[in-house]
C-alpha positions as CSV (number, residue, x, y, z in Angstrom):
1,M,87.3,80.2,124.0
2,P,89.3,83.5,123.3
3,Y,87.4,86.5,122.1
4,V,89.5,89.2,120.5
5,K,88.0,92.6,119.6
6,I,90.1,94.9,117.3
7,E,89.0,98.5,116.8
8,V,90.4,100.4,113.9
9,I,89.7,103.6,112.0
10,E,87.3,102.8,109.2
11,G,88.8,102.2,105.7
12,I,90.7,99.0,105.9
13,S,90.1,96.5,103.1
14,R,88.5,93.1,103.3
15,E,91.8,91.5,102.6
16,Q,93.5,93.4,105.5
17,K,90.7,92.3,107.8
18,A,91.1,88.7,106.7
19,G,94.8,88.9,107.3
20,L,94.2,90.2,110.8
21,V,91.8,87.4,111.6
22,A,94.2,84.8,110.3
23,D,97.2,86.3,112.2
24,V,95.4,86.7,115.5
25,T,94.0,83.2,115.2
26,R,97.4,81.7,114.4
27,S,99.0,83.5,117.3
28,L,96.4,82.1,119.8
29,V,96.8,78.7,118.4
30,D,100.6,78.9,118.7
31,R,100.9,80.6,122.0
32,L,97.9,79.3,123.9
33,G,97.4,75.9,122.3
34,K,93.8,76.8,121.2
35,R,92.1,75.2,118.3
36,P,91.2,77.6,115.5
37,E,87.5,76.9,115.9
38,Q,87.7,78.2,119.5
39,V,89.0,81.6,118.5
40,F,86.6,84.5,117.8
41,V,87.9,87.7,116.3
42,V,85.7,90.8,115.8
43,I,86.9,93.8,113.9
44,Q,85.0,97.0,114.5
45,E,85.5,100.0,112.3
46,V,85.1,103.3,114.0
47,S,84.7,106.6,112.2
48,A,87.5,109.1,112.5
49,D,84.9,111.5,113.8
50,D,84.1,109.1,116.7
51,W,87.7,108.6,117.9
52,G,90.1,111.0,119.4
53,Y,93.2,111.4,121.5
54,A,95.1,114.2,123.1
55,G,92.1,116.4,123.0
56,A,91.2,116.2,119.3
57,L,89.3,114.0,116.9
58,I,91.3,111.7,114.6
59,S,89.5,113.3,111.7
60,E,90.9,116.7,112.7
61,R,94.4,115.3,112.8
62,T,94.4,113.4,109.5
63,T,92.5,115.8,107.3
64,P,93.7,119.4,107.1
65,R,91.1,121.9,108.2
66,R,89.7,124.2,105.5
67,E,91.7,127.2,106.6
68,D,94.9,125.1,106.9
69,A,94.4,123.7,103.4
70,S,94.0,127.1,101.9
71,A,97.1,128.4,103.7
72,A,99.1,125.5,102.2
73,V,98.4,126.6,98.6
74,P,101.1,129.0,97.4
75,S,99.9,132.3,96.1
76,Q,100.7,133.2,92.5
């Protein structure tokens, strides 16, 4: 009875989640010979404020900080 947990940054669609569940299930059926009803897939969405790497939060890496955003606007 395989249990697969997938953690992603929040914001993926229901259709994307359904595709992940179908793909992972199919892979375990094909590769391990499991029956689909034996496969459990859990998708957990995590806030970009609750996930980090290389010393910084994901939210700081994907969203320009206020001072960076104002510097990117050309002066007139």
